[in-house]
TORMI-492363 format. One record per residue: residue in three letters; x negated, y, z of N, C-alpha, C, O in turn. Coordinates in Angstrom, 3 decimals. Each point is the difference from the previous one (the first is absolute). Example, Ala and Ser with C-alpha at 12.3 -4.5 7.8 and 13.67 -1.06 7.14 Angstrom:
! TORMI-492363
 type       nx       ny       nz      cax      cay      caz       cx       cy       cz       ox       oy       oz
  ala  -13.190   -5.690    7.800    0.890    1.190    0.000   -0.900    1.200    0.000   -1.036   -0.019    0.665
  ser    1.386    1.069   -1.385   -0.820    1.190    0.060    0.770    1.090    0.730   -0.509    1.108    0.169
This chain:
! TORMI-492363
 type       nx       ny       nz      cax      cay      caz       cx       cy       cz       ox       oy       oz
  met  -20.057   14.604   29.027    1.001   -0.245    1.011    0.235    1.262    0.834    1.143    0.360    0.281
  phe   -2.217    0.298    0.106    0.150    1.208    0.800    0.616    1.134   -0.810    0.709    0.844    0.547
  ser   -0.979   -0.826   -1.843    0.589    1.049   -0.826    1.514   -0.148   -0.067    0.722    0.996   -0.049
  lys   -0.245   -2.224    0.047    1.451   -0.227   -0.007    0.611    0.491    1.304    1.065    0.616    0.000
  leu   -1.733   -0.885    1.097    0.526    0.450    1.287   -0.021    1.527    0.096    0.950    0.606    0.495
  lys   -2.021    0.007   -0.964   -0.097    1.461    0.036    1.123    0.631   -0.821    0.651    0.947    0.441
  ser   -0.437   -1.483   -1.632    1.040    0.578   -0.852    1.377   -0.191    0.617    0.877    0.839   -0.204
  arg   -0.665   -1.888    0.935    1.284   -0.230    0.677    0.240    1.064    1.061    1.096    0.549    0.111
  phe   -2.131   -0.266    0.665    0.143    0.966    1.087    0.051    1.435   -0.496    0.579    0.860    0.663
  lys   -1.171   -0.588   -1.814    0.023    1.347   -0.544    1.399    0.372   -0.461    0.372    1.172    0.036
  gly    0.410   -2.160   -0.470    1.370    0.268   -0.420    0.087    0.551   -1.401    1.004    0.616   -0.358
  asn   -2.018   -0.818   -0.431    0.015    0.454   -1.379    1.011   -0.843   -0.776   -0.111   -1.226   -0.032
  arg    1.086    1.868   -0.585    1.069   -0.735   -0.699   -0.541   -0.849   -1.139    0.412   -1.147   -0.171
  phe   -1.327    1.701   -0.604   -0.529   -0.726   -1.152   -0.719   -1.266    0.449    0.238   -1.075   -0.549
  asn   -1.084    1.189    1.509   -0.733   -1.167    0.508    0.927   -0.983    0.691   -0.195   -1.213   -0.080
  lys    1.201    1.739    0.755    0.928   -0.865    0.720    0.779   -0.885   -0.973    0.190   -1.189    0.259
  lys    0.257    1.757   -1.368    0.732   -0.791   -0.995   -0.894   -1.069   -0.598    0.413   -1.151   -0.144
  asn   -1.628    1.519   -0.204   -0.919   -0.975   -0.581   -0.328   -1.098    0.981   -0.071   -1.171   -0.374
  asn   -0.132    1.537    1.629   -0.321   -1.013    1.007    1.187   -0.917    0.260   -0.169   -1.207    0.170
  asp    1.360    1.777   -0.139    1.191   -0.831    0.223    0.170   -1.005   -1.130    0.369   -1.150    0.236
  gln   -0.634    1.579   -1.449    0.153   -0.915   -1.126   -1.078   -1.063    0.008    0.276   -1.158   -0.314
  ser   -1.502    1.527    0.668   -1.081   -0.974   -0.023    0.064   -0.951    1.183   -0.446   -1.143   -0.109
  leu    0.989    1.586    1.238    0.079   -0.849    1.188    1.281   -0.804    0.069    0.107   -0.912    0.821
  asn    0.849    1.220   -1.646    1.300   -0.655    0.045   -0.056   -1.333   -0.758    0.002   -0.005   -1.230
  pro   -0.053   -1.119    1.943   -0.094   -1.294   -0.672    1.373   -0.605   -0.316    0.097   -1.207   -0.224
  val    0.942    2.005    0.203    1.347   -0.497   -0.230    0.156   -0.387   -1.473   -0.314    0.774   -0.905
  val    0.804   -1.980    0.699    0.249   -0.500   -1.346    1.504   -0.181   -0.126    0.650   -0.515    0.910
  ser   -0.104    0.936   -2.033    1.449   -0.090   -0.159    0.441   -1.461   -0.110   -0.771   -0.886   -0.368
  glu    2.020    0.680    0.697    0.560   -1.352   -0.023    0.036   -0.561   -1.416   -0.170   -1.202   -0.206
  glu    0.391    2.080   -0.768    0.037   -0.429   -1.403   -1.364   -0.533   -0.437   -0.090   -1.007   -0.702
  asp   -0.990    1.711    1.137   -1.343   -0.454   -0.349   -0.289   -1.371    0.602   -0.612   -0.854   -0.642
  ile    1.055    0.654    1.866   -0.215   -1.291    0.656    0.761   -1.090   -0.742   -0.531   -1.089   -0.221
  gln    1.768    1.374   -0.162    0.793   -0.997   -0.721   -0.618   -0.318   -1.352   -0.014   -1.160   -0.412
  lys   -0.501    2.177   -0.289   -0.646   -0.239   -1.292   -1.231   -0.871    0.164   -0.241   -0.901   -0.804
  gln   -0.544    1.168    1.848   -1.186   -0.804    0.251    0.382   -1.438    0.333   -0.639   -0.939   -0.475
  gln    1.664    0.766    1.280    0.447   -1.345    0.354    0.516   -0.756   -1.219   -0.264   -1.193   -0.149
  gln    1.000    1.885   -0.727    0.495   -0.639   -1.221   -1.151   -0.386   -0.912    0.019   -1.069   -0.610
  ala   -1.018    1.931    0.513   -1.164   -0.309   -0.837   -0.744   -1.219    0.541   -0.412   -0.869   -0.768
  ile    0.243    0.805    2.071   -0.671   -1.149    0.613    0.825   -1.262   -0.206   -0.552   -1.057   -0.304
  ala    1.862    1.154    0.466    0.873   -1.157   -0.190   -0.040   -0.480   -1.446   -0.023   -1.205   -0.251
  asn    0.016    2.143   -0.712   -0.070   -0.379   -1.418   -1.319   -0.682   -0.326   -0.027   -0.984   -0.739
  gln   -1.069    1.502    1.287   -1.300   -0.623   -0.230   -0.034   -1.414    0.571   -0.518   -0.920   -0.633
  glu    1.065    0.755    1.815    0.025   -1.323    0.634    0.873   -0.963   -0.806   -0.365   -1.159   -0.198
  arg    1.513    1.644   -0.262    0.899   -0.847   -0.801   -0.691   -0.437   -1.287    0.070   -1.170   -0.377
  gln   -0.736    2.102   -0.298   -0.693   -0.343   -1.242   -1.127   -0.997    0.249   -0.218   -0.909   -0.802
  arg   -0.495    1.078    1.909   -1.082   -0.925    0.331    0.544   -1.403    0.240   -0.573   -0.982   -0.472
  val    1.680    0.889    1.207    0.608   -1.299    0.286    0.524   -0.641   -1.286   -0.152   -1.207   -0.191
  glu    0.768    2.000   -0.695    0.501   -0.543   -1.262   -1.135   -0.536   -0.867    0.135   -1.063   -0.607
  gln   -1.254    1.790    0.544   -1.138   -0.475   -0.785   -0.574   -1.282    0.588   -0.365   -0.921   -0.731
  glu    0.289    0.870    2.043   -0.499   -1.205    0.664    0.921   -1.188   -0.290   -0.473   -1.109   -0.249
  tyr    1.776    1.341    0.281    0.973   -1.063   -0.276   -0.136   -0.485   -1.440    0.059   -1.201   -0.263
  arg   -0.243    2.139   -0.672   -0.174   -0.393   -1.408   -1.238   -0.861   -0.189    0.010   -0.954   -0.778
  lys   -1.071    1.293    1.489   -1.229   -0.783   -0.114    0.166   -1.394    0.593   -0.560   -0.963   -0.523
  gln    1.308    0.845    1.585    0.176   -1.291    0.667    1.022   -0.889   -0.705   -0.119   -1.224    0.057
  his    1.114    1.802   -0.715    1.083   -0.774   -0.617    0.199    0.388   -1.459    1.055    0.531   -0.345
  pro   -2.027   -0.775   -0.518    0.169    0.412   -1.410    1.065   -0.809   -0.725    0.703    0.538   -0.855
  asp   -0.569   -1.832    1.182    1.001   -0.834   -0.675    1.417    0.431    0.370    0.893   -0.006   -0.848
  gln   -0.687    0.374    2.091    1.327    0.440    0.425    0.361    1.335   -0.640    1.162    0.230   -0.334
  met   -2.136    0.644    0.159    0.263    1.286   -0.641    0.408   -0.206   -1.460    0.898    0.681   -0.495
  lys   -1.553   -1.617   -0.193    0.365   -0.279   -1.392    1.421   -0.549   -0.071    0.767    0.355   -0.896
  glu   -0.421   -1.221    1.846    1.340   -0.584    0.021    1.060    1.080    0.247    1.056   -0.008   -0.632
  glu   -1.339    0.931    1.546    0.942    1.081    0.275    0.166    0.907   -1.215    1.105    0.461   -0.288
  gln   -2.192   -0.206   -0.416    0.078    0.818   -1.207    0.834   -0.695   -1.071    0.777    0.640   -0.708
  lys   -0.947   -1.964    0.596    0.771   -0.753   -0.986    1.490    0.026    0.349    0.845    0.186   -0.875
  leu   -0.532   -0.372    2.160    1.395    0.056    0.422    0.595    1.384   -0.244    1.145    0.128   -0.433
  ser   -1.921    0.884    0.710    0.469    1.362   -0.240    0.243    0.226   -1.491    1.000    0.603   -0.388
  phe   -1.920   -1.090   -0.443    0.154    0.135   -1.448    1.240   -0.743   -0.476    0.762    0.522   -0.814
  asp   -0.551   -1.753    1.322    1.181   -0.775   -0.390    1.284    0.708    0.418    0.972    0.036   -0.755
  his   -0.976    0.526    1.962    1.191    0.708    0.476    0.302    1.209   -0.888    1.150    0.234   -0.371
  lys   -2.181    0.524    0.039    0.189    1.174   -0.849    0.471   -0.411   -1.391    0.842    0.670   -0.597
  thr   -1.385   -1.771    0.084    0.390   -0.476   -1.327    1.471   -0.410   -0.012    0.739    0.349   -0.920
  asn   -0.317   -1.088    1.941    1.404   -0.432    0.075    0.946    1.190    0.127    1.081    0.013   -0.590
  lys   -1.495    0.976    1.361    0.828    1.196    0.155    0.143    0.735   -1.331    1.081    0.472   -0.350
  leu   -2.188   -0.384   -0.385    0.030    0.666   -1.302    0.848   -0.784   -1.002    0.706    0.591   -0.817
  lys   -0.776   -1.924    0.883    0.820   -0.830   -0.889    1.483    0.253    0.238    0.771    0.117   -0.952
  lys   -0.372   -0.031    2.213    1.410    0.245    0.309    0.455    1.352   -0.540    1.085    0.115   -0.570
  arg   -1.913    0.895    0.750    0.360    1.324   -0.513    0.114    0.000   -1.520    0.906    0.613   -0.564
  leu   -1.831   -1.303   -0.089    0.032   -0.055   -1.463    1.249   -0.733   -0.484    0.630    0.424   -0.968
  asn   -0.273   -1.512    1.628    1.211   -0.733   -0.379    1.245    0.870    0.159    0.888   -0.016   -0.853
  ile   -0.826    0.767    1.937    1.147    0.888    0.218    0.053    1.064   -1.093    1.078    0.308   -0.509
  ala   -2.226    0.253    0.146   -0.037    1.024   -1.049    0.437   -0.576   -1.339    0.745    0.651   -0.732
  ile   -1.195   -1.862    0.395    0.368   -0.629   -1.276    1.495   -0.264   -0.042    0.651    0.292   -1.002
  ile   -0.101   -0.839    2.071    1.437   -0.296    0.045    0.813    1.291   -0.116    1.022    0.031   -0.686
  thr   -1.470    1.025    1.350    0.709    1.283   -0.059   -0.004    0.563   -1.421    1.035    0.449   -0.492
  val   -2.183   -0.471   -0.164   -0.087    0.513   -1.374    0.874   -0.833   -0.934    0.719    0.553   -0.832
  phe   -0.775   -1.867    0.962    0.823   -0.874   -0.842    1.492    0.277    0.223    0.774    0.061   -0.956
  gly   -0.379    0.104    2.219    1.400    0.305    0.309    0.432    1.331   -0.584    1.113    0.118   -0.511
  leu   -1.965    0.874    0.578    0.342    1.303   -0.573    0.109   -0.064   -1.517    0.855    0.663   -0.587
  ile   -1.715   -1.455   -0.056    0.077   -0.159   -1.457    1.328   -0.646   -0.391    0.654    0.450   -0.941
  val   -0.256   -1.493    1.651    1.284   -0.665   -0.272    1.146    0.981    0.211    0.945    0.031   -0.789
  leu   -1.022    0.764    1.843    1.045    0.975    0.285    0.107    1.037   -1.123    1.105    0.368   -0.400
  val   -2.231    0.096   -0.102    0.014    0.976   -1.097    0.611   -0.616   -1.255    0.800    0.657   -0.667
  phe   -1.150   -1.896    0.325    0.580   -0.657   -1.180    1.511   -0.185    0.154    0.745    0.176   -0.965
  leu   -0.292   -0.526    2.155    1.447   -0.150    0.225    0.717    1.337   -0.166    1.071    0.070   -0.604
  ile   -1.661    0.974    1.138    0.628    1.321   -0.149    0.048    0.416   -1.475    1.014    0.519   -0.468
  leu   -2.114   -0.749   -0.262   -0.026    0.363   -1.417    0.949   -0.864   -0.823    0.586    0.482   -0.970
  phe   -0.427   -1.731    1.336    0.884   -0.899   -0.731    1.466    0.392    0.139    0.756   -0.049   -0.970
  phe   -0.349    0.447    2.201    1.397    0.326    0.243    0.356    1.458   -0.295    1.178    0.355    0.041
  val   -2.134    0.475   -0.326    0.308    1.399   -0.288    0.084    0.260   -1.445    0.252    1.133   -0.409
């Protein structure tokens, strides 16, 4: 402690820079935000795991609903693709027939 005070009063540039860096407890705002986001993510994950443990039947039901929704969406896209291909085939035959 006394060595830090002595170096401050001596005015040595090298020691002054090192002391300023070691004594400066300033943390940037970005670092604080990153730490807060990390803490929030950990808390969110902990709560989600706790919820899964408490409500396993509801989680299975939500997964099933999600699967059904995705399946229905894929069915609609496939039907549109099939109809489009069939329409293009008919169009090509009509063009070839009349040319």
